[in-house]
Structure formats: C-alpha cells, structure tokens
N, C-alpha and C positions, 0 to 999 in steps of 0.2 A: 875417756870417751870424748869424741870431737864435739865441741859446743854447738856447732851449726847442725850437725846430725841429731844431737840430742833435742834441740828446740824444734827441729822439723818433725821428729817422731812424736813429740808431745803435742804439737799443734794438729797433726794428722789424727791422732786418737781423739782429741777434744772435738774436732770438727765432725768426725764420724759418729760419735756418741751424743753430740749436741750439748756438751758441757764446757765449763771454763778450763783453760789450760792449767790454771793453778790447782784445780781439782785433780788433774792427772799427776802433777808433781806431788801433791799431798798423798795421793794413793800410793805412789812409788815409795815415798818415805816410810809409810806405814807398812808396806810389804817388806821392805828391807829390814825394818826393826823386828817384825815378827819372825822373819827368816833367820835373823842373827840369834834371837832368843832360842829358837829351835836348834840352831847350830851349837850353841853353848851347852845345851843339854842339862842345865842345872835347875830349871823351873821357870815358871812364867813371871816370877817376882823380880827378875833381873831388870835393872834400870839401863835401858839401851836408847841411843839417839843416833839417827841417820841424818847426814847433812848432804845436801846437793847444791853445788855451786853452778848455777845456770850460766854464768859468764864463761866458764871454761869446761863445763861438763864433768867436773870432778865430783866423785861420790865417796863419802867416808862413813864408816859405822864404828861406834865405840860403845864400851860398857863402863858405867860409872861405879866405882867402889869407894867406900868410906875409908879414909886413912885413920887408923886407930892404933893405940899402943899395944893392945892384946887382941889378936884375931880370934873370934869365936865362930864365924862363918866365912870361910875363904871364898865363897861364891859371891858374897856381897861386900866383904871387907878385905883390906890389905894393910899390911904394916908399912911404916914409913920407909924402912930399909928396902923392902921388896918394891915399893913404888919407885924409889930412886933407881934401883937396879933395872926395873922395867923401862923407865924413862931413858936411861943411858943406852941400854941395849937396843931399844926400838929406834932411837935417833941415829945411832951408829949404823944399824942395819939399813935404814932407809937412805942414808948418805952414800953408803957403799954401792947400793943398787943404782942410785941416781948417777953416781960417777961412772958406772959401767955403761949406761945407756945414753948419757947426754951427748957423747961424741958420735954415736951410731946414727947413720942416716936411714937405717931400716926401721928404727923405732919412730913412730909418728910423734909429732910435737904434743899432741893431746895426751899421750901417755907420759911424757916428760912433765907436763903441767900437773898431772895427777900426783906424781911423786913430790913435786915442789909444794903443792897444796897440802899434802899429808905431812910433810916435814914441818911446815909452819904450824899446823894444828898440834903436833906433838910438842913443839917448842913452847906453845902457850900453856902447857900443863906444868911447866917448871914452877910457876907461882902457886900451884896447888899442892906442892910436896910439903905438907905440914899437917899436923893433927887437926881433925875436925873438918878437913876439906874433902871434896869429892875429886878423886883422881880418875881421869878418862884413859882407858886402855883401848887404843885403836886397833881394829882388825887389820892384819896384813893384806895388801892388795891381792896377794895370791889367793886368799880365801874369798874375795869378793866375787870371783868368777863362779865359784861353786854355789854361792848364795843366789845369784841371779838366774840360774838355769831353771830350777824346778820350783823351789819354795816361793820365790818372789812372783812367779808367773800366776799361780793360783790365787794368791792374796790380791795381787794387782787387778786381776780380772774381776774378783768379787767387789773390791772397792770401787772400781769404775762403774760396775753395774748399779751399785747403790747411789753413786753420784748421778747416774743417768736417771734413775727412778726419782731422785729428788728434783732434778730439772723438769721431768715430765709432770710431777705434781705441781710445781710452780706454774707451769704453762696451762694445764688443763683444770686446775682447781676452780678457776673462775668460769669454766664452761659446763659445770654440772647443771643438768636440766636443759641442755641445748641439743639441737640436731646438727650433726656434721656429716659431711659426705666423704666416704672412703672408697677404696678400691680393693676388690677381692683378690687376694694373693693365693689362697688355697681353700678348697672346699671338699668336704666329705659328708657322709651321712650324720656325723656327730656334731660338727661345728664348721665354722668358716673363719679364716684369718683375714682380717680387714686392716689395710694400711690406712691410717688416718693422718699421715704426714710425718710426724716425728717418731712414730712408733707403730708397731703392728699389734693389734688386740684381737682377742678371740670372741666371736659371736657364737654362743652355744645354741644347740637345737631348741632348748627351752626358751631362749630369748628371741627366737624367730617367730614369724607369723604363720601359724598353721604348718603346712607341709611345703612351704616355699623352698625353692632351691636356687643356687647361684652358679654362675660360670666365672672362671678365672679372668680377671681383667675388667669385670663388670663393676660399674659404680653403684653404690648403694648408700641410702641414708640410714644412719644409726643415731640413737639417743644415748647421751652420756648419763648413765644412771648414778655412778659413784666414782670418785677418784680417791684412792688411799695414799697416805703418806708412806715413807719408807719404814717407819717404826711406829708402834703404838704401845704406850706405857714402857718405853725403853726396849721393846722387843720387836724384831722384824715382823712386818705384816705378812699374813698368809693369804694365799689366793692371788688372783690377778689384781694388778694395781688399778687399772682403768676398766670399769665394768660398763659394757654397752648392751643395748637391747633395742628391739623393735616391737615388743609385745606389751609394753607398759602403757598406762593411761597417759603418761607424760608425752610419749611419742605422738599419740593421737592428738593431744592438745596442741602441740607445736605445729602439727600439720594444719589444724584449723586456723591457727594464727597466721600461718604463711599464705593460705589460700583465701581467707576471708578478711578483707581489710577492715570491716566493722569491728571485728574482734581485736585485730591488731591496734586499732585506734582507741579501743575501750568503749565504743558505743554499745556493743553487744558483749555481755559477760558470760563466761562459762562457769556455771554454778556447781557443776559436778559431772564426773565421767565414771561410768561403770563399763568394764570391758572384759570380754573373753576373746583373746586374739585369735583371728581366723574364723570366728563364729558370728558374734554379734557384739555391738557396742551401743551404749545409750549415752547421749550427751544432752545435759540440761542447760538451756541458755536463757538469758534474760536481757531485755533491752532497758537501758537507762532513759531512753526517750520514748514518749508515747507514740510518736508518729513513725517509729522504726519497728518493723516486724522482725523479731529475733529469729524465729524459725525460718521465715522466708529468706532472710539474708544468708543463712547458712546453706539452705538448699539451693538457692539460685534459680534463675529462669530455666524451667524445664529440667531442674535437677543438675544443672551443669557444674555448679560449685562442689556439691557433695560427690559427684562422680569423679572429679579430679582427686579428691581425697581417697576415695575407695580404690582408685587405680594405683595408689602408692602403698596399699596394704597387702603386699604379697602378690605372687604370680600363680597361686594355686587355682585349681578349677573352681572350687567353691569360694567365692569372694566373701569377705567379711561384710556383714550388713550393719548399717549405722542408722539408729533412730535418733532424730533430733527432736527433742520435746521442749515444751515451754515450762520453765520453772515457775513455781507459785509458792507464796508464803502459806497458803492454805494447805495443810497436810493432806486432806482428803482429795482435793483437786490435783495436787502433785502426784499422789499415788495413782489416780486414774490416768494421768498423762504418762506416767512411767510404765504402765502396762501396755502401751501401744505396741503393735498395731491393733490389739484387741480393744473393743469398745466396752467401756465399763458403764454399768447402769447406775450404780451407787456405791458408796463406801461407808463403812462403819468403823469408827475409831474406838478401839477397845480401851477400857479403863486400865490405867497403868498398874502393874503388879510389882511389888518390891522384889520378887524372885526373878522376874524377867530381866534379862540383860539388855534388852532393847524394846521399845514400844511396839505394839502389834496393831494390826488393822485387818479388816475383812473386806475384800473387793467382790462385788456381785456382778456377774456377767450373764449374758444369755447362754442357754444350754449349748447352742451350736458354736459359741465362741470360746468355750473352755480350753480347747486344745491350743488355740491361737494365743490365749493369755498365758498359758504355761510355757509354750514354746517347745522347740525340739530339744529333747532331753532335759527339759525344765530350764533352759537357758534364759528365756524371757522373764520368768518369774524370779530367778536368782538375781539377774541384773537389776530388776526393779527393787528388790529388797536391798541390794547393795547401794543403789543410787539414792533411795529415799531414807535409808536408815531404819525402816520399819520392817518388821516380820509380817509379811503379807500372806494371808490365807485367801486363795481364790476359790470361790464357790459359784454354783449356778443359781439362777433366779428361783428355780423350783425348789432347790434345797433350802434357800433362804426363807421361802414362804412356809415350807414344812416345819423348819426349826423356829419360825417366828422371830427371825433376826431383824431388828430394826436398823435401818440404814438411811443415809441422806442421799437423795438423788443428785445426779450431776447438775440438773437445772438449779436445784437449791444451793448446791455448792458454788456454782457460778454467781448466783445472786449474792450469796454471802461474801464471796471474794470481792464483788463490785462494791458492796456496802463498806467492807473494810478498807477498800482503796479510797472511797470517797471520804471516809472518816479521817484517814491518814492525810489525805490532801487538804481537808479543812484544818486539821491540826497544824500541818506544815505552814499553811497560809496564815493562820492565826499567830504562829510563832514568828513568822517573818514580819508580819505587821507590827507585832509587839516590839520586835527588835528595831524596826525602823522608827517607831514612835519613841523608843527609848533614846535612840541616837538624836532625834530632833529635840528631845526634852533636855538634852545635856546643855548646861549653861556654860558659856565660855568663862574662864577665870577673870574676876574683876580687874580692871586696869586703872591704876591711879592716874587721874588727869589733872595736870596743873592748871588752875584757873587762869584764863586770859583776861586781862584788864583792858577794856576799851578806853582809849584816851581821846580827848578832844582838845582842840586848841581855841583859845578865846582871843579875839582881837577887838579893840575898841573902835567904834565908828566916830568920826568927827562930823558934827552937824552944827548949823547956825543956831544960836540961841534966840528964841522968840519969847515973847511975854504971853502967858507965863512960861518960865523955863521948864523944859522937859528933858529928863535924862534918857538917853537912848541906850538900849541894851546892847551889849557887845554881841557880835556875830558868833553863834555857836553851831557847830556842825559835827556830827559824829564821824570820826575817821573810820576807814575800812578796818575790820578786825585783823589783828596781827596773826600771822600763821602760827599754828600750834607747834610748840617745840618741846623736846623731852626735858630740857633743863628748866628748873624753876625760874620764874620771872623775877628780876631784881626788884626790890622794894621801891615804890615811887614816893615822891615828896608828899607831905601832908596836904590834904584837900584845903582849898581856900574858898571863901564865900565872896561872890560877886553880886552886888545889888544892882538891879536894873529896873527901869520903869516901863519896859516893854514886855508884852506877853509873848509866849512861845508861838502863838498864831501869827502875831505881827512879824516876828523874826522869820518864820517860814515863808510868809508872803513877800518879804523884802528879798529873801535869797532866791525866790523862784522868778524874779523879774530880770534874769540875765538875758541879753539880746540874742544870744546864740540859740536859745530855745523860746519859741513863741508861746506865751501863756494866754490865758483868757483875757479878754479886753477889760481894762480897768473900769470900775464904776465911779464916774465923776460926781455922782450925787452924794457919794460918801465924803464926809468931811475930811479936810486935810489935817495934818497934825497941828498946824498953827491955828486952825479954826476950833480946836477942841478946848473947852474951858477946863479950869482946874477941877470943877465939880464933876465933869464927865469922865475924868480919867479914873479908870479902875485901879485900885491898889494891886500891886503885883508882889507876890511872895518871892523872897530871895531864893535862888536855886544854888545848888552845890554842884560844882564842876570839878572833876578830877583832871588835873593838868599833867601831861607827861612831858618831861623836859625835852625828850628827843623826838616828839611827834612831828611829822612833816606838816607844813602849812597847807590849808585847804585851797586858798587862792594865791595867785602871784600878786605882786605889787601892782602890775598893770591892770589885772582884773579888778582889784579892789578900787583903783582909781576910776575905772569905768562905771562900777556900781555907784560910787559916790557921785559921779557926774549925772547919772540918770536920776538918782534920788533928788538932786538939786533942781532938775528940770521940772519935776512934779510940783515943786514949791512955787513956781511962777504961775500966777493966775491967768496970764494970757497964753499959756502953752496949750496947744491943741495937738492931740495925738493924730498923726496922719493915718493910722490904721482905722480910725473911725470912718473914713471915706472910702475904704476899700470896696465896700458893698453899695456905694451910692449910685443910684440910677436916675438921671435927669428926667427921663420920661415919666417916672412915677411921682414926680414932685412938680 
C-alpha cells in the first residue's frame, strides 16, 4: 500500500469520527489479527501479531509457534526441523517473487517495498531457530488481500465505533447536568434525533415536555442527564451513551439559573424542585440576604422573568405552570406554602410513626378551596408531597372541626417562625461576638528584649580655687538612648565612683545657662559660691555613674570653653547682667 495514501485514509477516518489517528491504526491492527485467527481456523488461542509500517504502508501478519523437541499441538508448536524448513522456503519464495517484480514498471513501488519489508522480517527470525524460542510464521502477501476484504471491515468498524464512544465520553463527561443547544435532524411521534455537535443523540418522547413537537432544522435546548463510558465492569454498556432530557427537574433548574441572575450569583438559592413536565412545577427558593425578596426576584416585574422560563417549556397548547414559593425551616409554614395557589388555614404535624416511611401532616383549607389544593388530577397535592418530603392529607375546615383535629393556624406559624429567626439571629450574634472577643484576648508570644544600658559621659570642670576650697562636680548629662538592636549589648567596663561636692540641682542649673537658650533671670540676692562658708555647704553623697567607652561627648570643646567663660563672669562682683535693664522704663523712675 502506498504510504501517502495510507496516511491520508487514516487521517480522514480520524477526522470524521473525532478520534486520534493512532486509534485508527490500533483498530486496524486488531482487525487484522482477529481476521487472521479466523483464517487459520484452529481456535482463538493462537498467538498472532499484525505489524503496520506507517513509513512505507507495509502490513504484515504472523503467527508465533513455540519451538519444541516433541510437538504435541501443531497449531501452537513446531519442531526445530520444520521451523528451519519453513524459514528457508519462505525466504526463497519471497526473493523469487521480488526478483520477478522489481524490474517491472507496471508494479508500483509501494508493492515492491512491501516485499522488501517482509523479507527483512523473515530474516530476523533466523535467530529464533532454537529450542525454547518463539518462531514467527508470516502470512504470504497473497493471503492479505483475502483478509482485508470482509473480516477486517467488520472488526475495524466496531473498533472505530468504540474509540468514538470513548472520545465522546471524555468530551461530555464534564458536561453532565448542563444545558446544551442542539439541532433537530429527524423527528417522529416516538423520538427526535438531536445533533449536539460531535454526535447525534436521541430525545425520547418520555424525555420531552408534554406533547411538544419539533421541526427538522429547529434549534432546541436539552439537558445532559448522563454520559456512559464504553464499558462497565469490563462489559460493553447497553443503551444510549449520552442521555438527554427536557422533562427533568435539572432542566428547569438550569433555566432558572440562566434567566435569574440572583440565582446565578448565589443571592437566591433553589432549595427544592418538584415537577411534572408539561403540567405543573413547584420551585422553593430562599434568599441569603434579608433585603432581597426571593420569590419576587424569580417572578420579576409583572411576571416578566417567570414568563421567559415558561416560554421555553414546550410549545404545546397547555403551558406548564410554575409555582415559585418561599422556603421555610418551619415545616408547617413550608407545607402551607407548598400547597399554593390554595390558601391554607392551618397545619397539624402528626406524631412520627415507626411504620411510616415518611413524616405526615394534615393541611386544613376552606371548603371551597379543596379542589384548588388538590389540583387537576391531584397534581398540586402530589407535587407538595414531593417538595416537602411530607405525606400531606388535605382536608376542609368543617371536617377538621367535626373530627376535632387540633392544628396550628398560619398566623401562629408565622409568629413561631419569626421567633425562631430572632433566636437564631441572637445566637449568631453572640457566637460572632464571642469569636471577636477571643481573637482580641489572644496574647502575642513573648519577645525577649535585650536591655539597653544608658551611658553618660563625665568631664571635669576647671574652676579657680577660693578659700575655703570647694570641689566642683563634674558635668553629668544623660545621653540619648541607643537604638534597640537584636544582638545583645557588649559588656561595659565596671562602674566607677566619682566624688563631687555639688548637688544634682546645682549641676542642672549650671548646664541650663547656655547663651543659645534664654533661661530665667538669675537671682543676684543668692550667694555666690565664693561667699558660701564651709558650714553652709551641704554634704553631698557620692553618685555612681556608668561610663561607656564609646559614648559620644555631650558638648564640643568650643561649647565647654564658652560655658567656662560665662561661669567666670558671674564670679566678678562688678559684673552687671545687661538683661536686667531690658524692661527698664525711665518714665517710671
């Protein structure tokens, strides 16, 4: 076979069926093997292998036999002598045929390549001519034509169909529960064939809405109910692979999500759906926000939103009716809502019985509203039972009074529901407050802080000695605290004691007399240091000062000289501070 033609044919089949070309080649191999086993006629236990060389389009099929000393089953075994004889005969026969056609111009080159390919395959079997090996007996090329006509065709078709089903499963398995749009290809009273893109599926009459009908070429929305794989438990699946419907609750739910954005966004939740397609449906909705009306959002202004949904539920004369009801945690109130459009007076929840499969309740309505509560052919009551999960017995008010049935009125049910709502709101608020308080009470993990040692620098002042002599305390000033660091501070030198004869108050007064900052006017009535007698000097306790070797000086040398000069000026008895005359007024004196 011509290699180009072979690849073209494989690609065409793969594109048509939507599968990979390798799947087509694999299916062809399997078809050839099954056809050759059938051709041998000795049973299905024969070991057969088909080989396809895609480079030149050559195809070979062979049967493997075990080389043994004594043959017990000639269908599966062969002696060494027979294997050698078959090897030589097959090789000689193939060479003779190739010599006859290699010079002919009428024989295509692809046919010559097939012979060369088969000759090389036979030569490879020479190494297997020994006991315990598997010897391959290749089928003559003249037999290949017979195999590919009928037997291969049926098997190949089946295998390609399986590959197509596998591909469809991988495509549509993630679309279960979704609505897709298809085109009607065929329609009759029993079903309709809908093309959904990659394949055509059947929409049965049971899966339609009421007695709706279609026209060929019409677009229609369908709901993917189920997608089956090719096999289940190792066996082929029965029935249609892709099951579609328009009559399920899922189809109606998806329509609500498409048309009502509050449901799509999650503000309004669909709590339950009960449906009889083409007759009536009940949809229970609930709003997660108090300021959003769940039923009003679904119905829309003037019923515009719900009408769009009803318009997509078939084209029969009797349109399917949809009741949008408010879901409630209170079972009595929910049962009353589920029986709409009938007005329920009260509900009695019956005591549960172990024999009952589901809980039961009794709904009381006015005498004239009984037919509305039951509905046409009992549809309204059946849907209410299905939606609520209760077995509801609808009776009239007169019957309830005669039988003495005690029930809870709708007004009391609403009050009870409001109380339950308030209790839950308070509980939720308390839980939230407790959670916030717990978060605030959490203490951050303790962090070890390395103590910072404030260092000061001491410098001695030089003063003139007077009688009696007075020792002047060195200037002491606290330096700015060093910034906090993560690494521990290096140990400082041992503390030293410095004795001084000045108090801390005198030191602070002397440091505050810098000319850059104007301080309060000095009191000249106060005695100078040289005027103080020894008896008037108060004893001063020695102070301990921690000295840091690397601390920066508080004042520069120029500032210290200026301080010393100003101090010496105050020692002169004739010195007059000019600031004393700043406020002098000649008119007042």
